[in-house]
NUVOLUM-691397 format. One record per residue (C-alpha): residue number from 0; residue in one letter; x, y, z. Coordinates in steps of 0.2 Angstrom, whole numbers. Last residue first. Example, Ala and Ser with C-alpha at 12.3 -4.5 7.8 and 13.67 -1.06 7.14 Angstrom:
! residues 2
1 | S | 68 | -5 | 36
0 | A | 62 | -22 | 39
This chain:
! residues 320
319 | X | -98 | -51 | 0
318 | X | -81 | -52 | 9
317 | X | -74 | -36 | 4
316 | X | -91 | -28 | 6
315 | X | -89 | -30 | 25
314 | X | -77 | -15 | 26
313 | X | -73 | -5 | 10
312 | X | -70 | -15 | -5
311 | X | -54 | -12 | -16
310 | X | -45 | -28 | -18
309 | X | -58 | -41 | -14
308 | X | -71 | -31 | -24
307 | X | -59 | -30 | -39
306 | X | -57 | -48 | -39
305 | X | -75 | -51 | -38
304 | X | -79 | -39 | -52
303 | X | -66 | -48 | -63
302 | X | -50 | -39 | -66
301 | X | -42 | -31 | -82
300 | X | -52 | -16 | -79
299 | X | -60 | -13 | -96
298 | X | -61 | -31 | -103
297 | X | -64 | -38 | -85
296 | X | -78 | -26 | -82
295 | X | -86 | -28 | -99
294 | X | -87 | -47 | -98
293 | X | -90 | -48 | -80
292 | X | -105 | -36 | -81
291 | X | -112 | -46 | -96
290 | X | -111 | -62 | -86
289 | X | -119 | -55 | -71
288 | X | -134 | -50 | -79
287 | X | -143 | -34 | -86
286 | X | -129 | -23 | -89
285 | X | -139 | -8 | -84
284 | X | -130 | -2 | -69
283 | X | -143 | -9 | -56
282 | X | -145 | -25 | -66
281 | X | -126 | -29 | -65
280 | X | -125 | -24 | -47
279 | X | -139 | -36 | -42
278 | X | -131 | -50 | -51
277 | X | -114 | -46 | -43
276 | X | -122 | -47 | -26
275 | X | -124 | -32 | -15
274 | X | -112 | -29 | -1
273 | X | -110 | -11 | -5
272 | X | -96 | 2 | -5
271 | X | -82 | -5 | -16
270 | X | -92 | -15 | -28
269 | X | -105 | -2 | -29
268 | X | -92 | 11 | -34
267 | X | -84 | 0 | -47
266 | X | -101 | -4 | -54
265 | X | -104 | 14 | -57
264 | X | -88 | 16 | -66
263 | X | -92 | 1 | -77
262 | X | -109 | 8 | -81
261 | X | -101 | 25 | -85
260 | X | -89 | 16 | -97
259 | X | -103 | 7 | -106
258 | X | -112 | 23 | -108
257 | X | -98 | 31 | -117
256 | X | -94 | 17 | -128
255 | X | -112 | 14 | -133
254 | X | -114 | 33 | -136
253 | X | -99 | 33 | -148
252 | X | -83 | 42 | -143
251 | X | -75 | 59 | -143
250 | X | -88 | 67 | -131
249 | X | -94 | 82 | -141
248 | X | -91 | 76 | -159
247 | X | -95 | 58 | -155
246 | X | -112 | 64 | -148
245 | X | -115 | 75 | -162
244 | X | -113 | 62 | -175
243 | X | -123 | 49 | -165
242 | X | -137 | 62 | -163
241 | X | -137 | 67 | -182
240 | X | -138 | 49 | -187
239 | X | -152 | 45 | -174
238 | X | -162 | 60 | -179
237 | X | -163 | 73 | -166
236 | X | -176 | 79 | -154
235 | X | -165 | 77 | -138
234 | X | -175 | 63 | -131
233 | X | -179 | 56 | -148
232 | X | -160 | 54 | -150
231 | X | -159 | 45 | -134
230 | X | -172 | 32 | -139
229 | X | -165 | 29 | -156
228 | X | -147 | 27 | -149
227 | X | -151 | 14 | -136
226 | X | -151 | 16 | -117
225 | X | -161 | 2 | -109
224 | X | -163 | 9 | -92
223 | X | -151 | 4 | -77
222 | X | -140 | 19 | -81
221 | X | -154 | 31 | -77
220 | X | -146 | 45 | -67
219 | X | -130 | 45 | -77
218 | X | -140 | 46 | -93
217 | X | -149 | 61 | -86
216 | X | -132 | 70 | -84
215 | X | -127 | 65 | -101
214 | X | -143 | 72 | -108
213 | X | -141 | 89 | -99
212 | X | -123 | 90 | -106
211 | X | -128 | 86 | -124
210 | X | -127 | 104 | -131
209 | X | -109 | 110 | -126
208 | X | -103 | 94 | -118
207 | X | -96 | 95 | -100
206 | X | -89 | 78 | -100
205 | X | -93 | 61 | -91
204 | X | -79 | 48 | -93
203 | X | -70 | 44 | -109
202 | X | -69 | 26 | -116
201 | X | -53 | 17 | -112
200 | X | -56 | 15 | -94
199 | X | -41 | 14 | -83
198 | X | -38 | 0 | -70
197 | X | -28 | -9 | -83
196 | X | -16 | 0 | -95
195 | X | -20 | 16 | -103
194 | X | -25 | 18 | -122
193 | X | -28 | 37 | -119
192 | X | -46 | 40 | -114
191 | X | -48 | 50 | -98
190 | X | -50 | 46 | -80
189 | X | -56 | 54 | -63
188 | X | -60 | 70 | -74
187 | X | -52 | 86 | -67
186 | X | -57 | 99 | -54
185 | X | -42 | 95 | -43
184 | X | -53 | 93 | -28
183 | X | -64 | 82 | -38
182 | X | -50 | 72 | -45
181 | X | -44 | 68 | -27
180 | X | -61 | 62 | -22
179 | X | -63 | 52 | -38
178 | X | -46 | 43 | -35
177 | X | -53 | 39 | -17
176 | X | -69 | 32 | -23
175 | X | -61 | 22 | -38
174 | X | -49 | 12 | -27
173 | X | -35 | 14 | -14
172 | X | -18 | 9 | -22
171 | X | -23 | 6 | -40
170 | X | -35 | 21 | -41
169 | X | -22 | 32 | -32
168 | X | -9 | 27 | -45
167 | X | -21 | 30 | -60
166 | X | -25 | 47 | -52
165 | X | -6 | 51 | -53
164 | X | -5 | 45 | -71
163 | X | -20 | 56 | -76
162 | X | -12 | 71 | -67
161 | X | 4 | 68 | -77
160 | X | -7 | 68 | -92
159 | X | -11 | 86 | -89
158 | X | 8 | 90 | -90
157 | X | 12 | 81 | -106
156 | X | 15 | 62 | -107
155 | X | 16 | 50 | -93
154 | X | 29 | 37 | -88
153 | X | 25 | 24 | -75
152 | X | 38 | 11 | -69
151 | X | 36 | -3 | -57
150 | X | 21 | -11 | -66
149 | X | 23 | -6 | -84
148 | X | 11 | 8 | -83
147 | X | 11 | 19 | -98
146 | X | 3 | 37 | -99
145 | X | -8 | 48 | -109
144 | X | -6 | 37 | -125
143 | X | -2 | 41 | -143
142 | X | 18 | 41 | -143
141 | X | 22 | 24 | -137
140 | X | 41 | 23 | -135
139 | X | 48 | 6 | -134
138 | X | 66 | 10 | -126
137 | X | 81 | 2 | -134
136 | X | 84 | 17 | -145
135 | X | 86 | 29 | -131
134 | X | 92 | 45 | -138
133 | X | 82 | 43 | -154
132 | X | 67 | 36 | -146
131 | X | 66 | 50 | -134
130 | X | 69 | 63 | -147
129 | X | 55 | 56 | -157
128 | X | 43 | 56 | -142
127 | X | 47 | 74 | -138
126 | X | 33 | 83 | -145
125 | X | 20 | 70 | -140
124 | X | 25 | 73 | -122
123 | X | 33 | 57 | -114
122 | X | 30 | 38 | -116
121 | X | 36 | 21 | -111
120 | X | 36 | 3 | -116
119 | X | 51 | -6 | -109
118 | X | 66 | -15 | -117
117 | X | 78 | -2 | -111
116 | X | 68 | 12 | -101
115 | X | 77 | 10 | -85
114 | X | 94 | 13 | -93
113 | X | 98 | 27 | -80
112 | X | 99 | 40 | -94
111 | X | 82 | 34 | -101
110 | X | 74 | 36 | -84
109 | X | 81 | 54 | -84
108 | X | 73 | 56 | -101
107 | X | 56 | 51 | -94
106 | X | 56 | 66 | -84
105 | X | 51 | 75 | -100
104 | X | 33 | 73 | -97
103 | X | 30 | 67 | -79
102 | X | 39 | 52 | -72
101 | X | 33 | 40 | -59
100 | X | 45 | 27 | -51
99 | X | 39 | 13 | -40
98 | X | 50 | 6 | -27
97 | X | 57 | -11 | -28
96 | X | 74 | -9 | -20
95 | X | 82 | -10 | -36
94 | X | 72 | 3 | -44
93 | X | 74 | 16 | -30
92 | X | 93 | 13 | -30
91 | X | 93 | 15 | -49
90 | X | 84 | 31 | -48
89 | X | 95 | 38 | -35
88 | X | 111 | 33 | -45
87 | X | 104 | 41 | -60
86 | X | 100 | 57 | -51
85 | X | 117 | 57 | -43
84 | X | 125 | 56 | -60
83 | X | 117 | 72 | -65
82 | X | 106 | 71 | -81
81 | X | 114 | 80 | -95
80 | X | 105 | 96 | -100
79 | X | 96 | 97 | -117
78 | X | 80 | 89 | -109
77 | X | 78 | 103 | -97
76 | X | 68 | 95 | -83
75 | X | 51 | 87 | -81
74 | X | 45 | 80 | -65
73 | X | 52 | 64 | -57
72 | X | 42 | 55 | -44
71 | X | 48 | 42 | -32
70 | X | 34 | 30 | -25
69 | X | 37 | 19 | -10
68 | X | 49 | 32 | -4
67 | X | 63 | 29 | 9
66 | X | 78 | 32 | -2
65 | X | 71 | 49 | -8
64 | X | 72 | 55 | 10
63 | X | 91 | 49 | 11
62 | X | 93 | 60 | -4
61 | X | 92 | 76 | 4
60 | X | 76 | 85 | 10
59 | X | 70 | 103 | 11
58 | X | 70 | 106 | -8
57 | X | 66 | 124 | -10
56 | X | 61 | 130 | -27
55 | X | 71 | 144 | -36
54 | X | 66 | 156 | -50
53 | X | 74 | 156 | -67
52 | X | 60 | 148 | -77
51 | X | 69 | 131 | -79
50 | X | 69 | 130 | -60
49 | X | 84 | 133 | -49
48 | X | 85 | 122 | -34
47 | X | 86 | 129 | -16
46 | X | 92 | 119 | -1
45 | X | 93 | 102 | 5
44 | X | 107 | 92 | -4
43 | X | 106 | 81 | -19
42 | X | 88 | 85 | -20
41 | X | 72 | 80 | -12
40 | X | 54 | 85 | -9
39 | X | 45 | 75 | 3
38 | X | 27 | 68 | 5
37 | X | 21 | 56 | 19
36 | X | 3 | 51 | 13
35 | X | -13 | 56 | 21
34 | X | -27 | 44 | 15
33 | X | -42 | 52 | 6
32 | X | -59 | 53 | 14
31 | X | -63 | 70 | 9
30 | X | -58 | 78 | 26
29 | X | -42 | 68 | 24
28 | X | -37 | 78 | 10
27 | X | -19 | 84 | 16
26 | X | -9 | 89 | 1
25 | X | 7 | 81 | -6
24 | X | 1 | 67 | -17
23 | X | -8 | 74 | -32
22 | X | -5 | 93 | -29
21 | X | 14 | 90 | -26
20 | X | 15 | 78 | -41
19 | X | 7 | 91 | -52
18 | X | 17 | 105 | -45
17 | X | 33 | 98 | -51
16 | X | 26 | 97 | -69
15 | X | 21 | 115 | -67
14 | X | 38 | 120 | -60
13 | X | 49 | 112 | -73
12 | X | 66 | 107 | -65
11 | X | 81 | 115 | -73
10 | X | 92 | 112 | -58
9 | X | 88 | 97 | -48
8 | X | 72 | 88 | -42
7 | X | 67 | 72 | -34
6 | X | 49 | 70 | -28
5 | X | 45 | 59 | -14
4 | X | 30 | 48 | -9
3 | X | 27 | 37 | 6
2 | X | 12 | 27 | 11
1 | X | 6 | 17 | -5
0 | X | 0 | 0 | 0
């Protein structure tokens, strides 16, 4: 279970990407039901570290703090600068003792310098993926995703994708309810499309669509109903073809994909918070029967509903 997080920074650190990991893991959100994590900011020595914008950021901790972390976070830095040897050594120590390592945007270049991307799928900002591939030809760079989780190492794309990766880690460690609470405080979606690994839904979640917003809100309140394109189109006074085209334009996916994603997310909440049977949950979220729920849930999450409940359920629901 994730308890201890550290960010390692050095001269040239990007303050926004650094702020992403501070926002995700460094704030006390216990009033929202989010566990409090130990969080530290580290550098080679305690003191001021110059950002890539010229102002300084204080790192109160030295490397002994980084060596205690369950999760070591590496924000973006100036890609043209060599990665300091002490950073490489810190990353290798973390990796060999089994800590997880998260990079945001150009932070992946530090992992490459440490040899930790060799033979591994990874990503970075789309503008730098070619450069990452050229500098580290043994890395398997995936340019089209928000982040890549290979187990011990998580690499994320541009700045906002760092938030997606952080929420992914919260979900893995503490479940959908905690990840959603963190997302609400940051005013971002709990999950976005991006070809992510397990535990992250491929269809996009609810969005503030321009014209279909009220319909999307209604769908979320009526997931148990039969929600086909024809009936939804009638509800907004559109032809099915126009409705399907407008829906995809405003959400990025088909009505079927969006609704399925919401049903899986609602099933997650019920699995975590209730002791209801899988059959009951399947009916409540609109999948109709347990077999359909298992099919969609396992495809999206990589776990069966029963396995997800055992991992993330609160209280007695874990044994239901």
